[in-house]
C-alpha positions as a printed Julia matrix, in Angstrom:
577×3 Matrix{Float64}:
 123.68   87.43   86.38
 121.04   86.22   83.95
 118.82   89.11   85.08
 121.56   91.59   84.21
 121.95   89.96   80.81
 118.38   90.52   79.65
 118.34   94.11   80.98
 121.52   94.68   78.97
 119.84   93.24   75.87
 116.9    95.62   76.21
 119.23   98.64   76.29
 119.93   98.2    72.58
 121.45  101.34   71.08
 121.6   102.96   74.53
 124.42  100.64   75.64
 127.25  102.89   74.42
 125.98  105.93   76.31
 125.3   103.81   79.4
 128.79  102.29   79.34
 130.19  105.81   78.9
 128.28  106.8    82.03
 129.77  103.88   83.98
 133.24  104.8    82.72
 132.68  108.37   83.92
 131.59  106.95   87.27
 134.87  105.01   87.47
 136.96  108.01   86.4
 135.33  110.37   88.89
 135.66  107.77   91.65
 139.37  107.37   90.87
 139.85  111.13   90.88
 139.12  111.08   94.63
 142.78  110.26   95.34
 144.19  113.24   93.37
 143.48  115.95   95.94
 144.89  113.9    98.86
 148.02  113.42   96.74
 148.2   117.17   96.21
 147.46  117.77   99.9
 150.35  115.46  100.78
 152.66  117.65   98.72
 151.11  120.74  100.29
 152.06  119.51  103.77
 155.48  118.12  102.9
 156.58  120.83  100.44
 154.85  123.95  101.8
 153.8   123.63  105.44
 156.68  121.61  106.95
 159.55  123.47  105.21
 157.64  126.81  105.41
 158.0   127.25  101.63
 155.06  129.32  100.24
 156.25  129.26   96.59
 154.18  126.22   95.36
 151.16  127.08   97.56
 149.05  128.93   94.97
 149.8   126.42   92.21
 148.81  123.48   94.41
 145.64  125.18   95.61
 144.59  126.02   92.02
 145.29  122.45   90.96
 143.13  121.13   93.83
 140.32  123.55   92.9
 140.56  122.57   89.22
 140.42  118.87   90.05
 137.35  119.37   92.22
 135.54  121.43   89.57
 136.4   118.92   86.83
 135.25  115.98   88.97
 131.98  117.72   89.88
 131.28  118.53   86.2
 131.98  114.97   85.06
 129.91  113.66   87.93
 126.97  115.82   86.87
 127.2   114.58   83.27
 127.43  110.99   84.5
 124.3   111.26   86.67
 122.31  112.81   83.8
 123.41  110.07   81.38
 122.58  107.27   83.85
 119.16  108.7    84.66
 118.24  109.28   81.02
 119.38  105.89   79.76
 117.83  103.99   82.66
 114.5   105.77   82.12
 114.62  105.08   78.38
 115.42  101.41   79.02
 112.56  101.04   81.49
 110.23  102.73   79.02
 111.22  100.17   76.42
 110.73   97.26   78.84
 107.35   98.65   79.95
 106.31   98.99   76.31
 107.4    95.4    75.65
 105.51   94.14   78.71
 102.39   95.99   77.62
 102.66   94.55   74.11
 103.01   91.04   75.53
 100.02   91.47   77.83
  97.94   92.85   74.95
  98.84   89.81   72.86
  98.18   87.24   75.56
  95.32   84.8    75.37
  92.61   84.41   77.98
  94.43   81.52   79.68
  97.21   83.89   80.72
  94.84   86.66   81.81
  92.74   84.17   83.76
  95.82   83.31   85.87
  97.29   86.81   86.29
  95.3    89.15   88.48
  95.06   92.82   87.61
  96.81   93.93   90.81
  99.64   91.48   90.15
 100.24   92.81   86.65
  99.98   96.42   87.8
 102.63   95.82   90.48
 104.95   94.32   87.89
 104.51   97.25   85.52
 104.93   99.93   88.2
 106.85   99.22   91.4
 108.87   96.31   89.96
 109.93   98.41   86.99
 110.77  101.3    89.3
 113.05   98.93   91.2
 114.71   97.98   87.92
 115.22  101.62   87.02
 116.66  102.26   90.47
 119.1    99.41   89.93
 120.2   100.52   86.48
 120.39  104.22   87.35
 121.84  104.09   90.86
 123.02  100.7    92.09
 125.2    99.97   89.06
 127.16  103.18   89.2
 127.39  102.99   92.98
 128.89   99.52   92.6
 131.42  100.84   90.05
 132.08  103.72   92.44
 132.73  101.35   95.33
 135.05   99.03   93.37
 137.1   101.8    91.73
 137.24  103.84   94.93
 138.55  100.86   96.9
 141.01   99.82   94.16
 142.34  103.36   93.63
 142.66  104.03   97.35
 144.41  100.76   98.23
 146.77  101.22   95.25
 147.62  104.74   96.39
 148.17  103.51   99.92
 150.49  100.74   98.7
 152.68  103.32   96.96
 152.7   105.62   99.98
 153.27  103.01  102.7
 152.68   99.35  101.84
 152.92   98.19  105.46
 150.06  100.41  106.62
 148.12   99.54  103.47
 148.37   95.82  104.23
 147.22   96.43  107.81
 144.11   98.13  106.47
 143.52   95.5   103.76
 143.59   92.75  106.41
 140.08   93.78  107.47
 138.66   93.15  103.98
 138.08   89.35  104.24
 135.93   89.8   107.36
 133.76   92.39  105.61
 133.34   90.15  102.56
 132.34   87.23  104.81
 129.67   89.3   106.54
 128.41   90.58  103.19
 128.03   87.02  101.89
 126.12   85.97  105.02
 123.86   88.98  104.65
 123.07   88.15  101.0
 122.2    84.55  101.89
 119.8    85.65  104.63
 118.11   88.51  102.82
 117.57   86.98   99.34
 114.51   84.8   100.18
 113.13   87.55  102.41
 112.81   90.0    99.52
 111.04   87.37   97.4
 108.56   86.93  100.26
 108.18   90.7   100.61
 107.4    90.93   96.89
 104.66   88.29   97.29
 103.12   90.2   100.21
 103.12   93.41   98.16
 101.38   91.63   95.27
  98.69   90.31   97.6
  98.19   93.77   99.09
  98.02   95.47   95.67
  95.61   92.87   94.3
  93.29   93.28   97.27
  93.24   97.06   96.93
  92.63   96.91   93.16
  89.77   94.43   93.5
  88.22   96.44   96.32
  88.27   99.65   94.3
  86.85   97.92   91.21
  84.15   96.24   93.3
  83.44   99.17   95.58
  79.78   99.35   94.64
  79.32   95.67   95.48
  81.03   96.24   98.82
  78.7    99.1    99.64
  75.63   97.27   98.37
  76.24   94.45  100.84
  77.51   96.71  103.64
  80.84   94.86  103.75
  83.05   97.89  104.31
  84.22   96.67  107.71
  85.05   93.22  106.35
  87.09   94.72  103.51
  88.88   96.99  105.97
  89.81   93.93  108.03
  91.07   92.16  104.9
  93.15   95.19  104.03
  94.5    95.4   107.58
  95.49   91.74  107.43
  97.33   92.14  104.12
  98.83   95.45  105.22
 100.0    93.92  108.5
 101.56   90.95  106.67
 103.48   93.33  104.43
 104.5    95.45  107.45
 105.67   92.42  109.45
 107.72   91.08  106.56
 109.26   94.53  106.08
 110.05   94.66  109.81
 111.72   91.25  109.69
 113.82   92.31  106.7
 114.77   95.5   108.51
 115.81   93.51  111.61
 118.09   91.31  109.51
 119.62   94.42  107.95
 119.93   96.01  111.4
 121.88   92.97  112.56
 124.47   93.18  109.79
 124.75   96.91  109.13
 126.32   97.75  112.54
 128.87   94.95  112.09
 129.85   96.25  108.68
 129.97   99.78  110.06
 132.12   98.65  113.0
 134.62   96.95  110.72
 134.74  100.1   108.63
 135.5   102.17  111.72
 138.34   99.79  112.64
 140.11  101.1   109.54
 140.21  104.56  111.1
 141.52  103.14  114.36
 144.29  101.27  112.51
 145.22  104.46  110.66
 145.41  106.46  113.89
 147.4   103.87  115.87
 149.64  102.17  113.3
 150.03  105.28  111.15
 150.88  107.29  114.27
 153.6   104.82  115.22
 155.05  104.95  111.71
 155.02  108.77  111.87
 156.78  108.77  115.25
 159.38  106.29  113.99
 160.03  108.35  110.87
 158.6   105.76  108.47
 156.0   108.25  107.23
 156.03  111.95  106.5
 153.35  114.25  107.95
 151.92  114.66  104.44
 151.68  110.9   103.93
 150.03  110.45  107.31
 147.54  113.2   106.46
 146.74  111.58  103.07
 146.1   108.25  104.82
 143.85  109.95  107.38
 141.91  111.9   104.73
 141.39  108.81  102.53
 140.51  106.26  105.21
 136.84  107.07  104.6
 137.37  106.23  100.9
 138.57  102.79  101.93
 135.71  102.23  104.36
 132.95  103.83  102.28
 132.65  100.88   99.86
 132.19   98.59  102.85
 129.58  100.89  104.36
 127.75  100.83  101.05
 128.07   97.09  100.64
 125.12   96.16  102.82
 122.83   98.7   101.15
 123.95   97.69   97.67
 123.47   93.99   98.4
 120.0    94.6    99.83
 119.03   96.65   96.77
 120.47   93.98   94.51
 118.21   91.39   96.12
 115.23   93.7    95.68
 116.21   94.05   92.04
 116.53   90.28   91.69
 113.04   89.69   93.12
 111.52   92.41   90.91
 113.39   91.18   87.83
 112.05   87.65   88.34
 108.49   88.99   88.31
 109.13   91.02   85.17
 110.88   88.21   83.28
 107.91   85.96   84.02
 105.82   88.32   81.91
 108.5    88.96   79.28
 109.14   85.24   78.82
 105.5    84.24   78.79
 104.42   82.74   75.51
 100.96   83.01   74.04
  99.46   79.98   72.36
  97.4    82.24   70.11
  99.34   84.09   67.44
  99.48   84.66   63.7
 100.8    81.67   61.78
 103.75   82.37   59.45
 101.49   81.85   56.42
  98.42   83.63   57.91
  96.3    85.46   55.39
  94.4    88.71   55.78
  90.64   88.31   55.97
  88.93   90.86   53.73
  85.21   90.5    54.34
  83.8    87.02   54.78
  80.35   85.97   53.69
  79.74   84.91   57.3
  79.49   81.1    57.1
  80.44   79.82   60.57
  81.12   76.18   61.36
  82.27   74.37   64.49
  83.57   70.85   63.81
  83.96   68.5    66.79
  85.32   71.28   69.02
  86.56   70.27   72.47
  88.11   72.51   75.1
  89.49   71.99   78.62
  90.41   74.76   81.06
  92.29   74.05   84.3
  91.56   70.32   83.96
  87.84   71.05   83.63
  85.98   70.06   80.48
  84.27   73.17   79.11
  83.24   72.1    75.6
  82.72   68.54   74.41
  82.41   67.62   70.74
  80.57   70.77   69.61
  79.47   70.74   65.96
  77.11   73.08   64.12
  76.97   75.28   61.04
  75.5    78.74   60.42
  74.94   79.9    56.85
  75.66   83.53   55.8
  72.98   85.94   56.99
  71.32   83.45   59.31
  70.54   84.1    62.96
  71.35   81.43   65.51
  70.37   81.45   69.19
  72.29   79.7    71.97
  70.48   78.89   75.21
  71.77   77.08   78.27
  72.22   77.12   81.99
  74.99   79.12   83.63
  78.34   77.44   83.06
  77.12   75.49   80.03
  79.99   76.91   77.93
  78.05   79.4    75.78
  80.41   82.37   76.21
  83.54   80.23   75.86
  82.09   78.84   72.64
  81.86   82.32   71.14
  85.29   83.24   72.48
  86.57   80.42   70.26
  85.28   82.25   67.18
  87.35   85.32   68.13
  90.33   83.14   69.04
  90.39   84.28   72.64
  90.77   80.57   73.3
  91.97   77.84   70.95
  90.17   74.47   70.81
  92.03   71.44   72.14
  90.33   69.28   69.53
  88.39   70.02   66.37
  88.4    73.28   64.44
  86.41   76.47   63.9
  85.79   77.52   60.3
  84.81   80.84   58.77
  83.76   80.61   55.14
  85.14   77.07   55.1
  88.63   78.11   56.25
  90.1    77.34   59.66
  90.17   80.68   61.51
  93.76   79.93   62.61
  94.78   80.62   59.0
  93.62   84.24   59.25
  95.57   87.02   60.93
  94.16   87.82   64.35
  93.59   91.5    63.67
  91.76   90.98   60.38
  89.62   88.2    61.89
  88.54   90.24   64.9
  87.84   93.34   62.82
  85.23   91.39   60.9
  83.45   90.1    63.99
  81.44   92.43   66.2
  80.8    91.41   69.8
  78.74   92.9    72.6
  80.08   91.11   75.65
  78.19   89.8    78.63
  80.26   91.96   80.99
  79.95   95.43   79.5
  83.09   97.54   79.74
  82.98  101.22   78.82
  86.03  103.44   78.82
  86.25  106.72   80.73
  85.67  108.74   77.59
  82.83  110.27   75.58
  79.86  108.26   74.34
  81.1   108.99   70.82
  84.56  107.58   71.58
  83.09  104.45   73.16
  80.84  103.69   70.19
  83.56  104.44   67.63
  86.23  102.47   69.53
  86.5    99.8    66.83
  86.18  102.33   63.99
  87.69  105.66   65.09
  87.41  106.93   61.51
  83.6   106.94   61.55
  81.84  110.27   61.17
  79.23  111.47   63.72
  76.29  110.63   61.44
  77.4   107.0    61.13
  77.89  106.76   64.87
  74.41  108.1    65.51
  72.98  105.67   62.96
  74.4   102.71   64.91
  73.13  104.22   68.15
  69.65  104.44   66.67
  69.73  100.74   65.73
  70.82   99.87   69.29
  68.21  102.26   70.75
  71.0   104.2    72.46
  70.22  107.47   70.68
  66.95  107.73   72.59
  68.78  108.49   75.83
  72.16  109.76   74.59
  70.55  112.65   72.69
  68.9   113.77   75.94
  72.19  113.99   77.84
  73.56  117.46   78.61
  76.42  117.11   76.07
  74.88  114.45   73.85
  77.47  112.19   72.29
  80.24  114.28   73.83
  79.1   113.35   77.34
  81.9   111.78   79.33
  81.06  108.27   80.48
  82.4   107.6    83.96
  84.75  104.76   84.76
  83.2   101.46   83.61
  80.07  103.37   82.63
  79.2   104.73   86.07
  76.16  106.98   85.89
  74.47  104.81   83.25
  71.95  102.08   83.91
  72.74   98.5    82.98
  70.43   98.68   79.96
  72.04  101.92   78.76
  75.51  100.42   79.01
  74.34   97.38   77.06
  72.89   99.52   74.28
  76.1   101.56   73.95
  78.06   98.3    73.82
  75.72   97.02   71.09
  76.18  100.24   69.11
  79.95   99.78   69.45
  79.7    96.25   68.04
  77.5    97.45   65.16
  79.8   100.36   64.31
  82.38   98.02   62.76
  79.66   96.7    60.4
  80.65   93.12   61.15
  80.18   90.11   58.94
  79.43   88.13   62.1
  77.7    89.73   65.08
  77.85   88.08   68.51
  75.42   89.26   71.17
  76.29   87.71   74.52
  73.27   88.31   76.75
  73.28   91.87   75.4
  69.63   92.72   76.05
  69.25   91.12   79.47
  68.97   94.52   81.17
  66.49   96.13   78.77
  62.72   95.89   78.81
  60.75   93.72   76.39
  59.65   96.67   74.27
  63.23   97.89   73.78
  64.38   94.34   73.07
  61.72   93.97   70.41
  62.76   97.25   68.8
  66.43   96.19   68.72
  65.54   92.82   67.2
  63.54   94.5    64.47
  66.45   96.84   63.73
  68.93   93.95   63.59
  66.74   92.1    61.09
  66.88   95.09   58.76
  70.6    95.95   58.72
  71.78   97.51   55.46
  74.65   95.03   55.14
  74.84   91.19   55.24
  75.51   89.9    58.75
  75.41   86.5    60.43
  74.08   86.85   63.98
  74.81   84.64   66.96
  72.69   85.48   70.0
  73.45   84.11   73.45
  70.66   84.73   75.92
  68.65   83.38   78.81
  65.33   84.8    77.57
  63.7    82.83   74.78
  62.14   86.06   73.46
  65.66   87.06   72.4
  65.56   84.3    69.77
  62.49   85.54   67.91
  62.95   84.8    64.23
  66.13   82.74   64.77
  66.86   80.22   62.0
  68.24   77.75   64.53
  68.5    77.49   68.28
  71.14   75.47   70.13
  70.52   74.31   73.69
  73.69   73.65   75.69
  74.26   71.82   78.95
  77.58   70.95   80.6
  79.57   71.78   77.49
  77.45   69.79   75.08
  74.69   70.61   72.59
  71.71   68.66   73.92
  69.05   70.08   71.6
  68.95   71.96   68.31
  66.25   73.17   65.95
  63.76   75.97   65.39
  61.59   77.35   68.17
  58.62   75.28   67.04
  60.66   72.1    66.78
  62.22   72.51   70.22
  58.92   73.3    71.9
  57.34   70.21   70.38
  60.25   68.04   71.59
  59.13   68.61   75.19
  62.77   68.79   76.38
  64.86   71.36   78.27
  63.96   74.16   75.85
  60.25   73.41   76.24
  60.64   73.52   80.01
  62.34   76.93   79.91
  59.81   78.25   77.4
  56.96   77.15   79.63
  58.52   78.83   82.69
  59.06   82.1    80.82
  55.73   82.02   79.06
  53.43   81.11   81.92
  50.54   82.98   80.27
  50.57   80.48   77.44
  49.97   76.73   77.32
  52.66   74.17   77.97
  52.87   73.32   74.33
  52.93   75.24   71.06
């Protein structure tokens, strides 16, 4: 019931129309008994006494009732469909907003395929429940109540005979719910695993082909697909076990009507019209029971889907705007880390990190893979929050700034370049959609992207394929750099941004970055020491700690890790400066 409660809360101002739709469902279900009542009179007052006088009036009344019921039914279906779709749209919007606002800890745990399943098939199941199962349930309850009440007025003895079957049907329905509930949860897990595998395989298709692993991936898909199929089969077998029993009990109602009702008719305890009304409405008494198994199964599907959705809706982010957060205008660019520590999944990532970068300075960060370089910079953008210590911008803890204003002032070209399936222009102007074409081209020139973009068939209007397909790694990196520069950041973070470009292009970009027409503090993460040319300070990281710091000359003379890397990368030179 808790699942129904939160769906109800999300309906908001649509509740009145939705309730009106359910009321119409109940009214139209109750109207089922009107025509059998009129048919009873038709038999007893027209056919049996051979009195044609009320015939036309009764037939017109029956036709009018049917037309009215059909019209109300049509309105009800439209209302239920519209309101259920609007509600699901609102829930989907809320889920998307929550995912957009989540920190990296949440996104590290939730796979893309998992989230996609929750926002598509799970929400479709919710819509199906709100639009169809609810009104079918109201239909079933009202239909049963109206029919048994009518039967009690017509012949209470026969009505009680029919009602005696009800406890057995309810018992079977309860058993069915108990068996099928955990099965649908398991089926949902199998679907998530299947969807995740397919999503990852599509995203990594080029890797699969590069290593000729198509057959392996097909086998993995077959395994996941077979698991989902087998679980579906098992669920179907459980349903197949109970459905015939429910159907059989429903058919017993017809047998009771034929036998007991026939005896009452022979003994004069029922009129022909009453017997005919019982016979014509027996289906209305059994229909709710026929539907019970299907409704219960769908309810369990809804419950499993709703649990997945509420997990997202109830998820809390640890990174949000404080109540007294202030808007960051444009900082001078003084960055300071004070005793920052960070643990992820019980693994120490950063340990007592402290350093300061003055406005306009350039700092380089070097370290082995897994040293914590990228996570360190993610702290500055508040993708992660430190467990200990604090990160300051212009002497103020960055947690005191609003997230949007903080991130708008920091430009980042990430290690894993992501380009949208849009034009080159749209990708570069992503952070500043108001920029004019000349400004966009200016940033592309600084990033040395204009040299190849201008040669494309449609220039800056060329559509970039999904994730930048069709571009080389160096070209993607230069477009990503231009995107970071387009926001004219106060702090620019380059996370291994020039790893895929040649030395000449890297030198050109470095020269351009040194001569920006606005003040900018630069933080460069790289594996190549040449990327740090002209840096005011270089930090060397290892296992989450800063093990060396200083200028290039100072670090080379220290004969430590930095000197070792410099010597390996500069084999043409001596082993010392």
